[in-house]
C-alpha positions in Angstrom: 139.2 83.6 148.3 141.5 86.1 149.6 142.3 90.2 150.5 142.6 92.0 147.3 146.2 92.3 145.7 146.6 95.7 145.6 148.0 95.7 149.2 151.2 94.4 147.4 152.2 97.4 146.3 151.9 99.0 149.7 153.6 95.8 151.4 156.8 95.7 149.0 156.8 100.0 149.3 157.2 98.9 152.9 159.2 95.9 153.3 161.4 98.1 150.9 161.9 101.0 153.5 161.9 98.7 156.2 164.5 96.5 154.4 166.3 99.9 153.9 166.2 100.7 157.6 167.2 97.3 159.1 170.5 97.5 157.0 171.1 100.3 158.2 170.4 99.4 162.5 172.3 96.1 161.6 168.7 94.8 162.4 168.6 90.6 161.7 166.3 89.4 159.1 163.2 88.1 161.5 163.2 91.6 163.2 163.0 93.1 159.7 160.0 90.6 158.6 158.6 91.5 161.2 158.8 95.2 160.5 157.7 94.1 157.3 154.4 92.2 158.9 153.5 95.5 160.6 153.4 97.5 157.9 152.1 95.5 155.6 148.8 95.3 158.5 148.3 99.4 157.9 148.7 99.1 154.2 146.0 95.8 154.4 143.6 98.5 156.5 144.1 101.1 154.0 143.4 98.6 150.8 139.9 97.6 152.9 138.9 101.0 152.8 139.5 101.2 149.5 138.0 98.4 148.3 134.7 99.7 150.3 134.6 102.3 147.5 134.6 100.0 145.2 131.9 97.6 146.4 129.9 101.4 147.1 130.2 102.3 143.4 129.7 98.9 142.1 126.1 98.8 144.0 125.4 102.1 142.7 125.8 100.8 139.4 123.8 98.4 139.7 120.7 99.9 141.6 120.8 102.2 138.9 120.6 100.0 135.8 118.0 98.2 137.7 115.8 101.4 138.3 116.0 102.5 134.7 115.5 99.2 133.0 112.8 98.9 135.0 110.7 101.6 134.7 111.7 101.5 130.3 110.2 98.3 130.8 107.4 99.4 132.4 106.8 101.8 129.3 107.8 99.2 126.9 104.6 96.9 128.8 102.4 100.1 128.5 103.0 100.1 124.9 102.6 96.7 124.4 99.2 96.8 126.2 98.3 99.6 124.0 99.1 97.5 120.9 96.8 94.5 121.9 93.8 96.5 122.6 95.0 98.1 118.7 94.9 95.0 117.3 92.2 93.6 119.2 90.2 96.6 117.9 91.3 96.0 114.6 90.2 92.6 114.6 86.8 93.5 116.1 86.6 96.2 113.1 86.2 98.9 115.9 89.2 100.8 114.0 88.5 101.6 110.0 92.2 102.8 108.4 90.6 103.9 105.2 87.7 105.5 103.6 86.9 102.7 101.8 83.3 101.8 104.0 82.2 105.8 103.6 83.5 105.7 99.3 81.2 102.8 98.9 78.2 103.6 100.5 78.3 107.1 98.8 78.7 105.3 95.6 76.1 102.7 96.9 73.6 105.6 97.5 74.5 107.8 94.8 73.8 104.6 92.6 70.4 104.6 94.3 69.1 107.7 93.5 70.1 107.3 90.3 68.2 104.7 89.6 64.9 106.0 91.6 65.7 109.2 89.2 66.0 106.9 86.5 63.1 104.9 87.5 60.9 108.1 87.4 61.4 109.6 84.2 61.0 106.0 83.0 57.3 106.2 84.3 56.8 109.7 83.7 57.8 108.8 80.0 55.4 106.1 79.9 52.8 107.9 81.7 53.3 110.7 78.5 53.6 108.4 75.9 50.5 106.3 77.1 48.5 109.5 77.3 49.4 110.4 73.7 48.8 106.9 72.6 45.2 107.1 74.0 44.5 110.1 72.3 46.4 109.0 69.2 44.5 106.1 68.8 41.0 107.8 69.3 41.8 110.3 66.6 43.4 107.2 64.3 39.4 105.3 65.3 37.6 108.8 64.7 39.3 109.9 61.3 39.1 105.8 60.3 35.2 106.2 60.8 34.7 109.8 59.6 36.0 108.3 56.3 34.3 105.3 56.2 31.3 107.3 56.9 31.9 109.9 54.2 33.1 106.4 51.7 29.9 105.2 51.9 28.0 108.3 52.0 28.9 109.9 49.1 29.4 106.5 47.4 27.4 106.5 44.2 24.9 109.1 45.9 24.9 112.7 45.2 21.8 113.3 47.7 20.1 111.4 50.4 23.6 111.4 52.0 22.3 112.7 55.5 20.0 110.2 55.7 22.4 107.1 54.7 24.7 108.6 57.5 22.5 108.3 60.4 21.7 104.7 59.1 24.4 103.9 58.8 25.3 104.4 62.6 25.0 100.6 64.5 21.6 99.5 65.3 22.9 99.5 69.8 22.8 101.8 72.0 26.1 101.5 73.3 27.5 101.2 69.1 25.9 103.9 68.2 27.1 105.7 71.6 30.6 104.9 70.7 30.0 105.8 67.0 28.7 109.1 67.7 31.9 110.1 69.9 34.4 109.1 67.4 32.6 110.6 64.9 32.0 113.7 67.4 35.8 113.9 67.8 36.7 113.5 63.6 34.1 116.8 63.6 36.3 118.6 66.1 40.0 117.2 64.6 38.3 118.4 61.1 37.2 122.3 62.3 41.3 122.5 63.1 42.8 122.0 60.0 39.2 122.9 57.8 38.1 125.9 56.6 34.8 126.8 57.5 32.4 126.2 55.1 34.4 123.0 54.9 34.1 122.6 58.8 30.4 122.7 58.6 29.8 120.6 55.9 31.5 117.9 57.4 29.2 118.3 60.6 26.4 118.4 58.5 27.5 115.6 57.0 28.8 113.3 59.8 26.4 114.5 62.3 22.8 114.4 60.2 22.0 118.1 61.6 19.8 119.7 58.5 19.8 123.0 57.7 16.3 125.0 57.4 15.2 124.9 54.0 14.7 128.2 51.9 12.1 126.7 49.8 12.6 130.3 47.9 15.6 129.2 46.4 14.6 125.7 45.7 14.0 126.2 42.3 17.3 127.9 41.3 19.5 126.3 39.4 21.1 123.1 41.6 24.5 124.3 40.8 25.9 123.1 44.7 24.8 119.2 43.8 27.8 119.3 41.2 30.1 120.5 43.7 29.0 118.3 46.4 31.1 115.5 45.8 34.0 117.2 44.6 34.2 119.0 48.2 32.8 115.1 49.9 36.5 114.0 48.7 38.7 116.9 49.2 37.1 116.3 52.6 38.1 112.3 52.8 41.3 113.3 51.3 42.2 116.1 54.1 41.0 113.3 56.9 43.2 110.5 54.8 46.2 112.8 55.4 45.5 113.3 59.2 44.9 109.8 59.9 48.1 109.2 58.0 49.7 111.6 60.5 47.8 110.4 63.5 49.2 106.9 62.1 52.8 107.5 61.3 53.0 109.4 64.7 51.9 106.2 66.5 54.3 104.4 65.1 57.0 106.7 65.9 55.7 107.3 69.4 55.9 103.0 69.5 59.1 103.1 68.1 60.3 105.9 70.9 59.0 104.3 73.3 60.5 101.0 72.5 64.0 102.9 72.3 63.5 104.8 76.0 62.4 100.9 77.5 65.4 99.7 75.8 67.6 102.1 77.5 66.2 102.5 80.1 66.1 98.6 80.6 70.4 98.6 79.3 71.2 101.3 81.8 69.1 99.8 85.1 71.2 96.5 84.0 74.5 98.7 84.0 73.3 100.9 87.2 71.9 97.6 89.2 75.6 96.0 88.1 77.4 98.8 89.6 75.0 98.7 92.5 75.9 95.1 93.1 79.7 95.2 92.9 79.6 98.1 95.0 77.8 96.3 97.7 80.6 92.9 97.0 82.7 95.2 97.7 81.2 96.7 100.8 81.3 93.5 102.1 85.1 92.3 101.6 86.5 95.6 101.9 90.0 94.1 100.3 91.1 97.4 100.6 90.9 97.9 104.3 90.8 94.5 104.8 94.5 94.7 103.7 95.6 97.8 105.4 94.3 96.4 109.0 96.2 93.3 108.0 99.4 95.1 107.1 98.6 97.3 110.5 98.7 94.6 112.2 101.0 92.8 110.9 103.0 95.5 111.6 102.0 96.3 115.6 101.9 92.3 116.6 105.7 92.9 114.8 106.0 95.6 117.1 105.2 94.1 120.5 106.8 91.2 119.0 109.8 93.2 119.5 108.9 95.2 122.7 108.2 91.5 124.6 111.4 91.1 123.9 112.7 93.8 124.7 110.7 93.8 128.3 112.5 89.7 128.5 115.8 90.7 127.8 116.0 93.3 130.3 114.1 91.5 133.0 117.3 89.0 132.2 119.8 91.7 132.3 118.4 92.9 135.7 118.1 89.6 137.0 122.0 88.9 135.5 122.4 92.1 137.6 120.6 91.1 140.3 122.6 88.2 140.7 126.0 90.0 140.2 125.3 92.5 142.8 124.2 89.6 144.9 127.4 87.9 144.2 129.2 91.3 144.3 128.0 91.3 148.3 128.8 88.1 149.1 132.3 88.6 147.4 132.8 91.7 149.7 131.7 89.9 152.6 133.8 87.4 151.9 137.3 89.6 151.4 136.5 91.4 154.6 136.2 88.1 156.3 139.5 87.3 154.5 141.1 90.3 155.5 139.9 90.3 159.1 141.5 86.9 159.4 144.2 87.8 157.0 145.8 90.2 159.7 145.5 88.2 162.4 147.2 85.8 160.8 149.7 88.2 160.3 150.0 89.5 163.5 149.7 86.2 164.8 152.9 85.3 162.4 154.4 88.2 164.6 153.9 86.4 167.6 155.7 83.5 166.6 158.3 84.6 163.7 161.4 84.0 166.0 160.1 80.7 166.1 160.3 78.3 162.7 161.5 80.5 159.9 160.9 77.7 157.5 157.2 77.5 158.3 157.2 81.0 157.0 158.8 80.7 153.5 156.6 78.0 153.1 153.5 80.3 153.3 155.4 83.0 151.0 155.7 80.2 149.0 152.2 78.8 148.5 150.8 82.2 148.6 153.3 82.9 145.3 152.0 79.9 144.2 148.0 80.5 144.6 149.1 84.8 143.3 149.9 82.8 139.7 147.3 80.5 139.6 145.2 83.4 140.2 146.8 85.6 136.9 146.3 82.2 134.6 142.5 82.4 135.9 142.3 85.9 134.9 143.8 85.6 131.9 141.9 83.1 130.5 138.7 84.9 131.7 139.8 88.1 129.9 140.7 86.6 126.6 137.0 84.3 126.9 135.3 87.4 127.6 137.2 88.7 124.2 136.0 86.2 122.3 132.9 85.9 122.8 132.2 88.7 122.9 133.8 89.1 119.1 132.1 86.2 118.0 129.0 87.3 119.2 128.8 91.4 117.8 129.8 90.2 114.3 126.7 88.1 114.5 124.6 90.1 115.5 126.1 92.4 112.9 125.3 90.2 110.7 122.2 89.3 111.1 121.3 93.2 111.4 122.3 93.4 108.0 120.3 89.7 106.9 117.3 91.6 108.2 117.9 95.1 106.1 118.4 93.1 103.2 115.1 91.7 103.9 113.6 94.6 104.4 114.5 96.2 101.5 113.6 93.6 99.6 110.3 93.2 101.5 109.5 96.7 100.1 110.5 96.2 96.8 108.0 93.4 96.5 105.3 95.7 97.9 105.6 98.2 95.5 106.0 95.6 92.9 102.9 93.9 94.1 101.2 97.0 93.6 102.6 98.0 90.3 101.3 94.5 89.4 97.6 95.0 91.1 97.3 98.6 89.1 98.3 97.2 85.9 96.1 94.0 86.1 93.2 96.3 87.2 94.2 98.7 84.1 93.7 95.6 81.8 90.5 94.4 83.3 89.4 97.4 82.6 90.7 97.6 79.4 88.8 93.8 78.6 85.8 95.4 80.2 85.5 98.1 77.6 86.0 95.6 74.7 83.2 93.5 75.7 81.0 96.5 75.4 82.3 98.0 72.2 81.8 94.2 71.2 78.9 94.0 72.4 77.8 97.2 70.7 79.0 96.7 67.5 77.0 93.3 67.3 73.7 95.1 68.1 74.8 98.3 65.1 75.3 95.3 62.9 72.0 93.4 64.0 70.3 96.7 63.5 72.3 97.1 60.3 71.1 93.6 58.6 67.3 94.1 59.8 67.5 97.4 58.1 68.8 95.5 55.1 66.5 92.3 55.1 63.3 94.6 55.1 64.7 97.2 52.6 65.8 94.3 50.3 62.1 92.6 51.1 60.8 95.9 50.1 62.7 96.4 46.9 61.9 92.9 46.4 58.4 93.6 46.5 58.5 97.0 44.6 59.8 95.3 41.6 57.1 92.2 41.5 54.9 94.7 41.5 56.1 96.7 38.5 56.4 93.6 36.6 53.1 92.9 37.6 52.3 96.7 36.2 54.1 96.2 33.4 52.7 92.5 32.0 49.2 93.5 32.6 49.6 97.5 30.7 52.0 95.4 27.6 49.1 92.4 27.9 46.3 95.3 27.6 47.7 97.4 24.9 48.8 94.1 22.8 45.2 93.0 23.2 43.9 96.0 22.6 45.8 97.8 20.3 44.7 100.8 22.6 45.8 102.5 25.5 44.1 102.0 29.3 40.6 103.2 29.1 39.6 105.1 32.1 36.0 103.8 32.7 34.3 105.2 35.0 30.3 104.4 37.0 28.6 107.6 37.3 26.1 107.7 40.3 22.1 108.6 39.6 21.0 111.6 39.9 17.8 111.9 42.1 15.1 113.9 40.7 11.6 115.1 42.5 8.4 115.0 41.2 7.3 118.1 39.8 10.4 119.9 39.3 12.8 120.3 36.9 15.6 117.5 36.8 19.0 118.6 37.3 21.2 119.3 34.1 22.6 116.3 32.4 26.6 115.3 32.9 29.1 116.7 31.1 31.1 113.5 28.5 33.2 113.0 25.3 32.5 114.5 22.2 34.4 112.4 19.9 35.0 107.8 20.0 37.3 107.2 22.4 40.7 105.8 20.9 42.9 105.1 23.9 46.2 106.9 24.5 48.2 105.5 22.0 50.8 108.0 22.4 51.6 107.8 25.5 51.9 103.7 25.5 55.7 103.5 25.3 56.9 106.1 27.5 54.3 104.6 30.5 56.1 100.8 30.1 59.7 102.5 29.4 59.4 104.5 32.3 58.2 101.3 34.6 60.7 99.4 33.0 63.3 101.9 34.3 62.1 101.8 37.6 62.5 97.8 37.8 66.0 97.9 37.0 66.6 101.3 39.6 64.9 98.5 41.8 67.3 95.2 41.1 70.6 98.4 40.9 69.5 99.5 44.5 69.0 95.7 45.6 72.3 94.8 44.0 74.1 97.8 45.6 72.4 97.0 49.2 74.2 93.8 49.0 77.3 94.6 48.2 77.3 97.3 50.7 76.0 94.2 53.1 78.7 92.2 52.5 81.7 95.3 52.7 79.7 95.7 56.3 79.7 91.7 56.7 83.5 91.9 56.7 84.6 94.9 58.4 82.4 93.6 61.4 84.0 90.5 61.2 87.8 91.7 60.9 86.7 94.0 63.8 85.7 91.2 65.8 88.6 89.0 65.2 90.6 92.0 66.3 88.8 92.9 69.4 89.0 89.0 70.5 92.5 89.0 69.4 92.9 92.4 71.9 90.9 90.5 74.2 92.5 87.6 74.3 96.1 89.1 74.4 94.5 91.4 77.6 93.8 88.3 79.4 96.8 86.4 78.7 98.8 89.2 80.2 96.6 89.2 82.7 97.3 85.3 83.6 100.7 85.9 83.7 100.6 89.2 85.5 98.4 87.7 87.9 101.1 84.3 88.2 104.6 87.0 89.0 102.4 88.9 91.1 101.4 85.9 93.4 105.1 84.9 93.4 106.2 88.3 94.1 103.4 87.6 97.6 104.8 84.4 98.1 108.7 85.5 97.8 107.4 88.7 100.0 105.6 86.2 102.8 109.1 83.8 102.4 111.4 87.4 103.2 108.3 88.7 106.6 109.0 84.9 107.8 113.2 85.1 107.2 113.0 88.1 108.5 111.1 87.3 112.2 113.6 84.2 112.2 116.2 86.7 111.5 114.9 89.0 114.5 114.7 86.4 116.8 118.0 85.1 116.1 119.6 88.4 116.4 117.7 89.2 119.7 119.6 85.8 121.2 122.6 86.9 120.4 121.8 90.2 121.7 120.7 89.4 125.1 124.2 86.7 125.4 126.1 89.8 124.5 124.0 91.7 127.7 123.8 88.7 129.9 127.7 88.3 129.9 128.2 92.1 130.0 128.0 92.6 133.5 131.0 90.5 134.3 133.1 90.9 131.7 132.7 95.0 131.5 133.8 95.0 135.4 136.3 92.1 134.3 137.8 94.2 131.3 138.2 97.3 133.2 139.9 96.0 136.4 142.5 93.2 134.7 145.3 95.9 133.9 144.9 97.0 137.7 145.3 93.2 138.8 147.7 91.6 137.0 150.0 95.1 137.6 149.2 94.5 141.5 149.5 91.0 141.3 153.0 91.4 139.8 154.3 94.1 142.8 152.3 91.2 145.3 154.7 88.2 143.9 157.7 91.1 143.5 157.2 91.4 147.6 156.7 88.0 148.8 160.1 86.7 147.3 162.1 89.4 148.4 160.6 88.7 151.5 161.3 84.7 151.4 165.5 85.8 150.0 165.9 88.1 153.6 164.5 85.3 155.4 166.8 83.1 153.5 169.6 84.8 154.5 169.7 87.1 151.8 171.2 91.2 152.5 169.4 94.2 149.8 171.1 97.2 149.4 168.9 100.1 150.5 166.6 101.5 147.7 166.4 105.0 146.7 163.7 106.5 148.5 162.8 108.6 145.3 162.4 106.1 142.8 159.3 104.5 141.9 158.5 100.9 142.9 157.6 98.7 139.6 157.1 95.3 139.6 160.4 93.0 138.9 162.3 95.0 141.6 162.2 91.7 143.3 
């Protein structure tokens, strides 16, 4: 190593000034060189002071960089620790990024509430139904018993009814108690709908209550006996209508209960399915898991980038420290060399008069060294410029690639979200189609049941009408008469010692039949049969149309479902390809980021030496040329050359030698 070439300019200036003085005073060449070396000593000491200032500035720069990088690394490490804790919390489930859990929990609670409310409502409806059913069945049993009692009591009798009623009761105490309860309930029902007189009559008839007889009225004409049977028949008709009403109501209640039970089962199935799906979603937490994965990936990438930054800055700090140590060593070497150079100059001055050839050889060696260093500086400068340009282009290339990959990743994410939404929409459409098909199937089944029932009813009715027509036709043909209505009168009761009741009213002329209505009845029956057959054919056609419409509807729904499922399959495949592409791009981006970090680190590692060399190279080149000029002129003077005194006001430039 050698002294800084900055001293060369001062050496040349001192050399030329000494030359001028020597030329004017007539000094010998050796004397002139001695004077020149003395002035060089002054300039070398001045250059040493300047280099000391440069060294102190370099030390200040290095310490500042080390301090700043240390602070930024501390902040980056704190952020890395924060991200590491955040990632750990994400993995442990201590942080939730979406409201999915709350929403699903609320949905499950609402569904559970709906199920509980529906169950309570169903239980209440069932309790009401059982109560009403029990009441209606009780009424039906009572009315059935009452009608049976009245029918038995009035059949073939016009007196002694009360005794017959009492005798008709069961023989066992339990049976009598049960029948009596039914009869009393029938009496209560009769009192609600019958006139007061009919209600009293029914009570006495069914309960066997015997009124106190008025013996003075016994010999009156027994007109009440003529209306007794008519009244009992009228009451039987009212009770029969009541029985029919209760039976119809019970049938409707049973049908409604079955319908409500079916609706309840359907509702429970739907709500349970929704609750099960919500519970399954709560177990998987797909949205939350996806958000966690994305957030974890971003946090991991940020932490990775910060770690790379810390590593690069630590490397850069090491480089700066190394450069500082190297510069310190260079500074110590330069001080040592400068001191040795001053000592050598002093020694040269003392021996200069002894051997001019030795001095010239020394000058030649220094000139050769300066030219060698000039080539080395140029090589280092060009090497730094080339390497920095190549690394910069490579870093820009990676940056552009990373930007393109990031943009493509965002597009793929948006595309995946769009496809997912479309798949979900089509899946909902498929479910709606399935529900619609199931509903259509239920309606078709109910319609077919109704059709088969009505068809059987029509066929049965047609058979009955045909049978009735055949019976009437045979009767009219065989007897030549209309249907004779023959009744069996009930025997009258006569009390000993009392006037018998008046005879009943009978016919006044021989029976000839309803011949004038014969043709009309059969014709009406035939018309009724034709209407039934026509209704049956019409129902058959309507059933065929309904079946055709059902099959057409089901075909359309199946076709639509098939198209949707194919579309879902295609979308799922497209989504899978997009996810694969996105994952590939993420891996490529991570790889490019790593490669870019390596290039940036290489640039930063080379930056301290290259920056210093790029700044100082022009000055080093200029000073080296000035020093070469001075040395070559000194060599010429030592060889006996003579130079004109320079213009003191002219600037000294390289090449003046």
